[in-house]
C-alpha positions in Angstrom: -3.7 168.0 11.4 -3.3 171.8 10.9 -1.4 173.7 13.6 -4.7 175.3 14.7 -5.9 171.9 15.8 -2.7 170.4 17.2 -3.5 167.7 19.8 -1.6 167.2 23.0 -2.1 164.6 25.7 -4.0 165.3 28.8 -4.4 163.1 31.9 -6.2 159.9 31.7 -9.5 160.1 33.6 -11.2 157.2 35.4 -9.3 154.6 33.3 -11.8 155.1 30.5 -10.4 158.1 28.6 -8.1 158.0 25.6 -5.4 160.6 24.9 -7.5 163.7 24.4 -6.8 167.1 22.8 -6.3 170.2 24.9 -9.4 172.3 25.6 -9.9 175.3 23.4 -10.5 178.6 25.1 -13.9 180.3 25.6 -15.4 177.7 27.9 -19.1 177.2 27.6 -19.5 178.4 24.0 -21.3 176.3 21.3 -19.2 173.9 19.3 -19.8 172.2 16.0 -19.3 168.6 15.0 -19.2 167.3 11.4 -20.2 163.7 11.0 -19.9 161.7 7.8 -20.6 158.1 6.9 -18.5 155.1 5.8 -14.8 155.6 4.7 -13.0 152.8 2.9 -9.9 153.5 0.7 -8.4 150.1 -0.1 -9.0 150.8 -3.9 -9.0 147.1 -4.4 -10.5 144.0 -2.8 -8.6 140.9 -1.7 -6.5 139.3 -4.5 -8.6 137.0 -6.7 -9.5 133.8 -5.0 -12.2 131.4 -6.2 -14.1 128.6 -4.7 -16.6 126.6 -6.7 -19.3 124.1 -6.4 -17.7 120.7 -6.2 -20.8 119.0 -7.6 -19.9 120.4 -11.0 -17.9 118.2 -13.4 -15.3 119.4 -15.9 -14.5 117.9 -19.2 -10.8 117.2 -19.4 -10.0 116.6 -15.7 -6.6 118.4 -16.1 -7.4 120.7 -13.2 -10.9 119.6 -12.4 -11.7 116.1 -11.1 -13.9 114.7 -8.3 -14.1 111.1 -7.4 -15.2 109.7 -4.0 -14.7 113.0 -2.2 -11.3 113.8 -3.9 -11.2 117.3 -5.4 -8.1 117.9 -7.5 -8.1 121.7 -7.2 -10.4 123.0 -4.4 -9.2 126.6 -4.7 -8.1 128.8 -7.6 -5.5 131.0 -6.1 -4.4 132.9 -9.3 -6.2 134.4 -12.3 -4.4 131.8 -14.5 -5.8 128.9 -12.4 -9.3 130.5 -12.6 -9.1 130.8 -16.3 -8.1 127.2 -16.8 -10.9 126.0 -14.5 -13.5 128.1 -16.2 -12.4 126.8 -19.6 -12.6 123.2 -18.3 -16.0 123.8 -16.7 -17.4 125.9 -19.5 -18.8 128.4 -16.9 -17.7 131.4 -14.8 -16.6 130.7 -11.3 -18.1 132.6 -8.3 -15.6 134.7 -6.4 -15.5 134.9 -2.7 -15.6 138.7 -3.1 -17.8 138.8 -6.2 -19.9 141.6 -4.8 -16.9 143.9 -4.6 -15.2 142.6 -7.7 -18.2 143.4 -9.8 -18.1 147.0 -8.5 -17.0 150.1 -10.4 -13.2 150.7 -9.8 -11.7 154.1 -10.6 -9.0 154.6 -13.2 -6.6 156.3 -10.8 -2.8 156.2 -10.5 -0.5 158.0 -8.1 3.2 158.7 -7.7 3.4 157.8 -4.1 1.5 156.6 -1.1 0.9 160.0 0.4 -0.7 161.3 -2.7 -2.8 158.2 -3.0 -3.9 158.4 0.7 -4.8 162.1 0.6 -6.6 162.0 -2.8 -10.1 161.1 -1.6 -10.1 163.8 1.1 -8.9 166.8 -0.8 -12.3 168.3 -1.8 -13.8 167.6 1.6 -10.9 168.6 3.9 -12.0 172.2 4.3 -15.4 171.0 5.5 -13.8 168.7 8.1 -11.3 171.3 9.3 -13.9 174.0 9.7 -15.7 172.0 12.5 -14.5 171.8 16.1 -14.7 168.0 15.8 -14.9 165.8 12.7 -16.2 162.2 13.0 -16.6 159.3 10.5 -16.9 155.5 10.4 -13.7 153.9 9.3 -14.9 150.9 7.2 -11.5 149.3 6.7 -8.5 148.1 8.7 -5.4 150.2 8.3 -2.4 147.9 8.0 0.5 147.3 5.6 1.2 143.6 6.1 -1.5 141.9 8.4 -3.0 138.8 6.8 -5.7 140.0 4.4 -8.6 137.7 4.8 -11.6 139.9 4.2 -12.5 142.4 1.5 -10.5 145.5 2.6 -7.1 146.5 3.8 -5.8 150.1 3.6 -2.2 151.2 3.8 -1.0 152.9 6.9 -0.4 156.2 5.1 -4.2 156.7 5.2 -4.1 157.3 9.0 -1.9 160.3 8.4 -4.1 161.5 5.6 -7.1 161.4 7.9 -5.2 163.6 10.4 -4.1 165.9 7.6 -7.7 166.4 6.5 -8.9 167.3 10.0 -10.5 164.1 11.2 -10.6 163.9 15.0 -12.2 160.6 15.8 -13.5 157.5 13.9 -15.7 154.6 14.8 -13.9 151.3 14.1 -16.8 149.1 15.2 -18.2 147.7 11.9 -18.4 144.5 9.9 -15.1 145.0 8.1 -13.0 145.7 11.2 -11.4 142.2 11.1 -10.8 142.1 7.3 -7.1 141.9 8.2 -7.7 139.7 11.2 -6.5 140.4 14.8 -3.2 141.9 13.7 -4.9 144.2 11.4 -7.2 145.4 14.1 -4.3 146.2 16.4 -2.4 147.8 13.5 -5.4 150.0 12.9 -5.5 151.2 16.5 -1.7 151.8 16.5 -1.7 153.8 13.2 -4.7 155.9 14.3 -3.1 156.7 17.6 0.3 157.4 16.0 -1.4 159.9 13.6 -3.4 161.6 16.4 -6.9 160.3 15.3 -9.1 159.0 18.1 -11.1 155.8 17.8 -13.9 154.0 19.5 -15.5 150.6 19.1 -12.6 148.0 18.9 -9.9 146.9 21.3 -7.6 144.2 22.6 -10.5 142.7 24.6 -14.2 143.6 25.3 -13.4 146.1 28.0 -11.0 147.9 25.7 -13.5 147.8 22.8 -16.1 149.4 25.1 -13.8 152.2 26.1 -15.0 155.7 25.1 -12.9 158.2 23.3 -13.3 161.6 25.0 -12.1 164.9 23.8 -12.5 168.5 25.0 -13.4 171.6 23.0 -14.1 175.0 24.5 -14.6 173.6 27.9 -17.1 170.9 26.7 -16.1 167.2 27.1 -17.5 165.0 24.4 -17.5 161.2 24.7 -17.8 158.8 21.7 -19.0 155.2 22.0 -19.2 152.9 19.0 -20.9 149.5 18.4 -21.7 147.2 15.5 -24.8 145.1 14.9 -23.0 142.8 12.4 -19.6 141.3 11.7 -18.7 139.4 8.6 -17.7 136.1 10.1 -20.9 135.1 12.0 -19.8 136.6 15.3 -16.3 135.6 16.1 -15.0 139.1 15.3 -16.9 140.5 18.3 -14.7 141.2 21.3 -14.8 139.0 24.4 -13.2 139.4 27.8 -10.2 137.4 26.4 -10.3 138.3 22.7 -9.7 141.4 20.6 -12.5 142.5 18.4 -15.6 144.7 17.9 -17.9 146.1 20.6 -21.3 144.4 20.0 -24.5 146.4 19.9 -25.7 144.9 23.1 -28.2 147.2 24.9 -27.1 145.9 28.4 -23.5 146.9 27.7 -24.4 150.2 26.0 -26.5 151.3 29.0 -23.7 150.4 31.3 -21.1 152.2 29.1 -23.2 155.4 29.0 -23.8 155.4 32.7 -20.0 154.9 33.3 -19.0 157.9 31.2 -22.1 160.1 31.8 -20.7 162.0 34.8 -17.3 162.5 33.1 -18.6 164.1 29.9 -21.0 166.9 29.0 -22.2 165.1 25.9 -22.3 161.4 25.0 -22.5 160.5 21.3 -23.2 156.9 20.3 -22.1 155.5 16.9 -24.0 152.5 15.5 -23.1 150.4 12.5 -26.5 149.0 11.9 -29.5 148.3 9.6 -30.0 146.6 6.3 -27.5 147.5 3.5 -28.6 149.4 0.4 -32.0 150.5 1.9 -33.3 153.8 3.0 -36.0 152.4 5.1 -35.9 152.7 8.9 -37.1 149.5 10.7 -39.5 150.0 13.7 -37.1 147.9 15.7 -34.3 150.3 14.9 -36.3 153.2 16.2 -37.2 151.4 19.4 -33.6 150.5 20.0 -32.5 154.1 19.4 -35.1 155.3 21.9 -33.7 153.0 24.6 -30.2 154.3 24.0 -31.3 158.0 24.2 -33.3 157.2 27.4 -30.2 155.7 28.8 -28.5 159.0 28.6 -27.0 159.4 25.1 -27.3 162.9 23.5 -27.2 161.8 19.9 -26.9 158.7 17.7 -24.8 158.7 14.6 -25.7 155.8 12.2 -24.0 154.2 9.2 -23.7 150.8 7.4 -26.7 150.9 4.9 -24.5 152.8 2.2 -27.5 155.1 1.7 -28.7 158.1 3.6 -31.9 157.8 5.7 -34.2 160.2 7.4 -33.3 162.0 10.7 -35.5 161.8 13.7 -35.5 164.1 16.8 -36.8 162.5 20.0 -37.1 164.5 23.2 -34.7 167.0 21.8 -32.1 164.4 20.8 -31.2 163.6 17.1 -31.1 160.2 15.6 -29.2 160.1 12.3 -30.1 156.7 11.1 -27.6 156.6 8.3 -25.4 159.1 6.6 -24.6 156.7 3.8 -21.1 156.5 2.3 -18.5 159.2 2.5 -15.4 157.7 0.7 -15.2 154.3 -0.9 -12.5 152.6 -3.0 -15.1 151.4 -5.4 -18.7 152.2 -6.3 -21.9 150.5 -7.4 -24.4 151.8 -9.9 -27.2 151.5 -7.3 -25.5 153.7 -4.7 -26.5 157.4 -4.5 -25.5 160.7 -3.1 -25.0 160.9 0.7 -25.2 163.3 3.6 -23.0 164.8 6.2 -24.5 166.3 9.4 -23.3 169.3 11.3 -24.3 169.3 15.0 -24.3 172.5 17.0 -23.7 171.5 20.5 -23.6 173.2 23.9 -23.8 172.2 27.6 -27.5 171.4 27.3 -27.2 169.1 24.2 -27.6 169.5 20.5 -29.4 172.7 19.5 -29.5 172.3 15.7 -28.6 169.9 12.9 -27.5 170.9 9.5 -27.8 168.4 6.7 -25.1 168.8 3.9 -25.6 166.8 0.7 -22.4 165.0 -0.5 -21.6 163.7 -4.0 -21.5 159.9 -4.0 -22.4 158.6 -7.4 -19.8 156.9 -9.7 -16.3 158.4 -9.4 -17.5 161.0 -6.9 -17.0 158.4 -4.1 -13.3 158.6 -4.8 -13.3 162.3 -4.0 -16.6 163.5 -2.5 -17.6 167.2 -2.3 -20.6 169.2 -1.1 -23.3 169.3 -3.7 -24.9 172.5 -4.9 -27.9 173.4 -7.0 -30.4 170.9 -8.4 -28.4 167.9 -7.2 -28.4 169.2 -3.6 -32.0 170.1 -3.7 -33.1 166.6 -5.0 -31.3 164.8 -2.2 -32.4 167.3 0.5 -36.0 166.9 -0.6 -35.7 163.2 -0.2 -34.2 163.5 3.3 -36.9 166.0 4.2 -39.7 163.6 3.2 -38.1 160.7 5.0 -37.5 162.8 8.1 -41.2 164.0 8.1 -42.2 160.3 8.1 -40.3 160.1 11.4 -42.0 163.2 12.8 -39.2 165.6 12.2 -39.3 168.9 10.3 -36.4 169.7 8.0 -36.4 172.9 6.1 -34.2 173.6 3.1 -32.1 176.8 3.1 -30.2 177.1 -0.2 -28.1 174.0 -0.5 -28.4 172.8 3.1 -31.1 171.3 5.3 -31.8 172.6 8.8 -33.4 170.9 11.7 -34.0 173.2 14.6 -34.0 171.6 18.0 -33.6 174.5 20.3 -32.3 174.2 23.9 
């Protein structure tokens, strides 16, 4: 974090506040928040591991054999075992992480962990640092040695890189939060706290996972809450009163959490990891859910998970960003597209304006995103303008940015 944005601890308030940065001067002035979508920088998925359909029969039986429920090799733990099994079966095995292994991986090499960790943030760091607050969804556990049971695990140096790039707070409530199991979740919290990056959405138990992260800028106190609609293991990664995990997107809990922090913060921003992946459509149920949350007292909703940007809606003067898409990913897919960042102009009365910034996200650009210009920017902005209009919101295009005036 640059010296201009050095963070120092303040008192804990009402048992629900994290360590928060010192207030900037000029109380009551408008502040800006930059929000971006999903960040994952594992650069690889879990080491190759293969399961296969035990109803298949191989020829030689050297590695493959099944009689009366006995499976000679139930799990191919190395590429060599996989190759022998495939030769014996005469077919290609299906990987546990086939979706990610089929992805486009970048041909990158680095001299050290710091260089590797900072690489994806270099072209976007100025954008993040220029805002009073920078926010993202962290789509990976940060750990060096926790058991790697899911798709992603990112080295601890990345927490320091986030701070270096100007990131202030991340949502950790998402479907990959437990990819390195419980130890990885706790490592993530530790490394983010050590680096001075706030987090919301996971914790040692349900109460901890529901805890807001609150920071102060120019006399305004901003509370962040984060929740996930999905986890990857059928539900056991959600936090319980006696188990670490992810804060669930439970409307009863969300209303309670907003009410609990409402009198302690000027603005409450809610992060949702929600919706169907790889789709730009906004489901009517998603809109209805968002309305409930705004009616409960939230000032804005910041959405992610679909890996594609969606339209933006303003309801009763409060913005709903249904999806910003990706920001940084350690691999890409040919069906992914460019993405958006949003810049919120906020004051004591709420959000007055939303700027939409187009971000490069195709192919190798996901390994080092940057703000788009020219035709590429215009194409994406026109798409977001059309999708926002379908939600009843007017977005005008000014140069290489979109603007939604709310006015307060």
